[in-house]
N, C-alpha and C positions, 0 to 999 in steps of 0.2 A: 157431325156428332149424332144426328138423327139416324144416319145409316148404321152407325156402330150399335146404337140401342136396338134398332130393328133386327140387325143381324144376331145380336145376343138373345133377343126374345125368340127369334125363329129357331136358333140352335137349342134353346131350352125347351121349346115345344116339340121339336123333332127328335130329341135325344131318346125319349122312351120308345118311340116308334122304331127307331133304328136298332135299339138294343133288343126289342122284341123280335124283329125280323132276323137278327143274327142268332138269337137263341133258338128260333124255329128251324133254321137252316144250318145245321152243323157243317163245318168245313169238310169237304170231301176231296179225296185224292183220285178216286176212280169214278167213272161216270155210271149212270144207270144202265147204259148199254153194256158196259164192261161187266157190271155185276150180273146182268142177265146172262151173258155168255158164260161166265164162270159157273153160275148156278145150273145152267143147262148141261154143262159138261158133267156135273155130278148127278143130276136127275133129269133125264130127257123127258120132254113133254111140251105142252103149250103153256106159255106164260100168261097168266090171267091178270096179275097186277104186280107192281113194284112200289114199295113205300119205304121210308126211312123211319125206324123205330129204335128204341133202346132195348136190347136183349142181351142177357148174360153179361151185363156190365159194360157193353160197348154199343156205340151207334152203328147200326147195320142196315143194309138194304134187306128188306124181307121180300124175297122173290117167290110169289105163289105160282106153282106149276101144276097144271092138270095132267095127271097120268092115267093110264088105264086102271090103276089101283086106287084112284082117288086123288084128292088135292094134297100136295106136299109143299112145305115152306122151307126155303133155303136161306140161311142168314149169312150175308156176305159183309165183312168188315168194310166200312166206307173209306178207311184210310189204307189198309194193307191189301185189300182185295181177297183176303183169305176167308174160306168158309169157316164160320165159328159154330155152326150147328145146323141141324135140320129138324123138322117136326112133321 
């Protein structure tokens, strides 16, 4: 009986933490490495960072690339791997 109560309390305490972790880490189908490769095919240069953000209504990898003309961002959809934009 005590084990059941403890398990229930533990689940109640951990549920918000698990939900927060899932909200911060959207489900991805492609890896960061794949997104980097896709972005570099569009804009050659040196990758300075890769993050996940919400852009243009989608969760995307934002791949920042240093080029001779300055820094460029390539938005790669985390599910399809398609480029949804650049800045």
